[in-house]
C-alpha positions in Angstrom: 0.0 0.0 0.0 1.3 3.4 -1.0 1.1 6.3 1.4 1.5 9.9 0.1 1.5 12.9 2.3 0.7 16.0 0.2 0.5 19.7 0.7 -2.7 20.4 -1.2 -3.4 23.6 -3.2 -6.1 25.7 -1.6 -8.7 26.2 -4.4 -11.1 28.1 -2.2 -10.0 29.4 1.2 -13.3 29.4 3.1 -14.8 28.3 6.4 -17.5 25.9 5.2 -19.2 24.3 8.2 -19.7 20.9 6.3 -18.1 21.1 2.9 -19.5 18.3 0.7 -20.7 17.1 -2.6 -17.8 17.9 -4.9 -18.7 17.1 -8.6 -17.1 18.4 -11.8 -19.2 19.6 -14.7 -16.9 18.8 -17.7 -19.1 20.7 -20.2 -18.9 24.0 -18.2 -15.4 23.5 -16.7 -16.6 24.2 -13.2 -16.9 22.3 -9.9 -20.1 22.3 -7.9 -19.8 21.7 -4.2 -21.8 22.5 -1.0 -21.8 23.6 2.6 -24.6 21.4 3.9 -25.3 23.1 7.2 -24.5 26.5 5.7 -27.2 25.9 3.1 -24.9 27.1 0.3 -24.3 25.7 -3.2 -21.0 26.8 -4.6 -19.9 27.0 -8.3 -16.1 27.1 -8.5 -14.5 28.2 -11.8 -10.7 27.4 -11.7 -10.1 29.6 -14.7 -11.2 32.8 -12.8 -10.8 31.6 -9.3 -14.4 32.7 -8.6 -16.4 30.7 -6.1 -20.0 31.8 -6.6 -22.3 31.2 -3.7 -26.0 30.5 -4.0 -28.1 30.5 -0.8 -30.4 27.5 -1.0 -32.4 28.4 2.2 -32.3 24.9 3.7 -29.7 22.1 4.2 -28.5 20.8 0.8 -26.9 17.3 0.8 -25.8 16.9 -2.8 -25.8 18.4 -6.3 -25.5 16.9 -9.8 -25.5 18.5 -13.3 -28.8 18.4 -15.2 -28.6 17.5 -18.9 -31.3 20.1 -19.8 -29.5 22.9 -18.0 -28.9 23.9 -14.4 -28.4 21.4 -11.6 -30.4 19.0 -9.4 -30.1 19.1 -5.7 -31.2 16.9 -2.8 -32.3 19.0 0.2 -33.9 18.7 3.6 -37.2 18.8 1.7 -36.5 16.4 -1.1 -35.3 16.6 -4.7 -35.4 19.9 -6.5 -34.2 21.6 -9.7 -32.1 24.8 -9.6 -31.8 27.2 -12.4 -28.3 28.6 -12.1 -29.1 31.8 -14.0 -32.1 32.9 -12.0 -31.3 30.9 -8.9 -34.9 29.7 -8.9 -35.5 26.5 -7.0 -38.3 24.2 -8.2 -39.3 21.2 -6.0 -39.6 17.9 -7.8 -40.3 15.2 -5.3 -40.2 14.7 -1.5 -40.3 11.1 -0.6 -39.9 11.8 3.2 -42.4 14.7 3.5 -43.8 12.9 6.6 -40.3 12.6 8.3 -39.2 16.2 9.1 -36.4 14.9 11.3 -34.6 13.6 8.2 -32.6 15.4 5.5 -31.0 14.2 2.3 -27.3 13.7 2.2 -25.0 12.4 -0.5 -25.9 11.1 -4.0 -25.0 11.0 -7.7 -26.5 10.1 -11.1 -26.2 6.7 -12.7 -25.1 6.2 -16.3 -28.8 6.2 -17.4 -29.4 9.7 -15.9 -31.3 8.6 -12.8 -30.5 10.6 -9.6 -29.7 8.4 -6.6 -29.6 10.1 -3.1 -30.1 9.0 0.4 -31.4 10.4 3.7 -30.3 10.5 7.3 -31.7 11.7 10.6 -30.2 15.2 11.3 -28.2 13.9 14.3 -27.3 10.6 12.7 -29.6 8.3 14.7 -29.3 4.7 13.5 -31.5 3.3 10.7 -33.7 6.3 10.2 -32.9 6.9 6.5 -33.1 5.2 3.1 -31.6 5.4 -0.4 -33.9 6.7 -3.1 -33.8 6.8 -6.9 -35.4 9.8 -8.7 -36.3 8.5 -12.2 -36.2 10.6 -15.3 -40.0 10.9 -15.2 -39.7 12.4 -11.7 -41.1 9.3 -10.0 -39.2 8.1 -6.9 -38.5 4.6 -5.6 -37.0 3.5 -2.3 -34.0 1.2 -3.1 -32.1 0.5 0.2 -33.3 0.6 3.8 -32.7 1.0 6.6 -29.8 3.5 6.2 -28.1 5.5 8.9 -25.9 8.1 7.1 -26.3 7.8 3.3 -23.0 8.7 1.6 -20.8 7.9 -1.4 -22.3 6.2 -4.5 -20.7 5.3 -7.8 -21.1 2.8 -10.7 -18.4 0.5 -12.2 -17.0 1.5 -15.6 -19.1 -1.2 -17.3 -22.3 0.0 -15.5 -22.9 -3.5 -14.1 -22.2 -2.8 -10.5 -23.3 -0.1 -8.0 -21.1 0.7 -5.0 -22.6 2.5 -2.0 -21.5 3.7 1.5 -23.7 3.9 4.6 -21.1 5.5 6.9 -22.3 3.7 10.0 -21.6 0.3 8.4 -17.9 1.0 7.9 -17.8 -0.7 4.6 -18.7 -0.4 0.9 -21.5 -2.6 -0.4 -22.0 -3.6 -4.0 -25.0 -4.7 -6.0 -25.4 -6.1 -9.5 -26.9 -3.3 -11.5 -29.5 -3.4 -14.3 -28.9 -0.2 -16.3 -32.1 -0.5 -18.2 -34.4 -0.8 -15.2 -32.3 0.6 -12.4 -32.9 -2.6 -10.4 -30.3 -3.8 -7.9 -29.6 -7.3 -6.7 -27.0 -9.6 -5.1 -26.0 -7.3 -2.2 -22.5 -8.0 -0.8 -19.7 -6.2 1.0 -16.7 -5.5 -1.1 -14.5 -3.2 1.0 -14.1 -3.2 4.8 -12.9 -0.1 6.6 -10.0 -0.9 8.9 -9.8 2.6 10.3 -9.0 5.2 11.5 -11.8 7.4 10.4 -15.2 6.7 8.7 -16.0 6.2 5.0 -17.8 9.3 3.6 -18.0 10.5 -0.1 -16.6 8.4 -3.0 -15.5 8.7 -6.6 -14.1 6.3 -9.2 -11.1 6.6 -11.6 -10.5 5.5 -15.2 -9.0 2.2 -13.9 -12.2 1.4 -12.0 -10.6 1.9 -8.6 -12.6 3.8 -6.0 -11.4 6.8 -4.0 -13.0 7.3 -0.6 -13.0 10.5 1.5 -12.3 9.3 5.1 -13.9 11.5 7.8 -11.4 11.5 10.6 -8.8 9.8 8.4 -6.9 12.8 7.2 -7.3 12.1 3.6 -8.6 10.1 0.7 -8.0 6.3 0.3 -7.9 4.4 -3.0 -9.3 0.9 -3.1 -9.7 -1.9 -5.6 -13.4 -2.8 -5.3 -12.9 -6.1 -6.9 -10.4 -7.4 -4.4 -11.1 -5.1 -1.5 -7.4 -4.1 -1.3 -6.3 -0.7 0.0 -3.9 0.6 -2.7 -3.0 4.1 -1.6 -3.6 6.8 1.0 -3.4 10.4 0.0 -3.0 12.3 3.3 -3.7 16.0 3.7 -3.4 18.4 6.7 -7.2 18.3 7.5 -8.7 15.5 9.6 -12.4 15.6 8.6 -12.5 14.9 4.9 -16.0 14.6 3.4 -15.9 14.2 -0.4 -13.7 13.9 -3.4 -14.0 14.2 -7.2 -11.7 14.4 -10.2 -11.8 17.6 -12.1 -9.7 19.8 -14.4 -9.4 19.7 -18.2 -7.8 16.3 -18.0 -9.7 15.0 -15.0 -6.4 14.5 -13.1 -6.9 17.0 -10.3 -8.6 15.6 -7.2 -10.9 18.1 -5.5 -11.4 17.5 -1.8 -14.0 19.0 0.6 -13.7 19.1 4.4 -15.6 19.9 7.5 -15.1 22.1 10.6 -18.3 21.2 12.4 -17.8 20.5 16.1 -14.1 21.1 15.9 -12.7 22.8 19.0 -10.6 26.0 19.0 -7.4 24.1 19.3 -8.1 21.8 16.4 -9.2 24.8 14.2 -5.9 26.5 15.0 -3.9 23.4 14.1 -6.0 22.8 10.9 -6.5 26.3 9.3 -7.6 24.6 6.0 -10.6 22.9 7.6 -13.7 23.8 5.6 -11.7 24.9 2.5 -11.9 23.3 -0.9 -8.6 21.6 -1.6 -7.0 20.4 -4.9 -4.3 17.7 -5.4 -2.6 16.8 -8.6 -2.2 13.0 -8.9 -1.0 10.2 -11.2 -4.6 9.2 -11.8 -7.6 10.3 -13.8 -11.2 10.3 -13.1 -14.2 9.8 -15.4 -16.9 12.3 -16.4 -19.8 12.7 -14.0 -23.3 11.6 -15.2 -26.0 14.2 -15.5 -29.6 13.9 -14.5 -31.7 13.1 -17.6 -35.1 14.5 -16.5 
């Protein structure tokens, strides 16, 4: 196992409470990311260095590009579309309208353009959430339950396997994936977390290896999901790492989000980059993000 300690570039120097949801829009050349508890959606343009902030007005757990324009978000109150020009938010579906103690957390789109995102109880109480799929026709189905803290989700390069993290389980589970129907089957554990820290957000590279942001682990860890082997640790000077995604013109820059929530004054002094958007150049390349097709 390779261990690399890096001094990351600070893409955006900011005190996000819970930075999350990094995803690269290759068509526009920008990175979308979030401050969940700050209710902010950010659009970072590396060409100008501008980090545009859009106040969502409620917790926002994840963001994905939308093929027809703008982005889709998963909020406290369900799935919604956001027009980036007018900043108008249009509700689409709220499968947990009757569970106000829950909010949406992480999620991504599958290769067919469906939007998968999961929920959690605000304080992380066990088994209160579920993983949902928003179809292109805006119908919603519940796919996995119970879930405690719904987090990273990606699909294999051949689209035949779905990988998913419920942080409380300390593992990555996989399902056989039917791209045409969105059906999942044959659940199994493919990666076990041996610590320290907890599995959070996740992305995949062009070799089919998964990169996992490790909350409390000081970095991002690369695994082979077929063997479960830990291949590499990329360590940064921030403890609470929350998400990661490959961006840049060649998809060879790993963007990393972080969290400063519940850190004491001593920890904040020792980790001045906590909450900032970080960027690391690696000998690896990601794959383009899928957009919502509805």
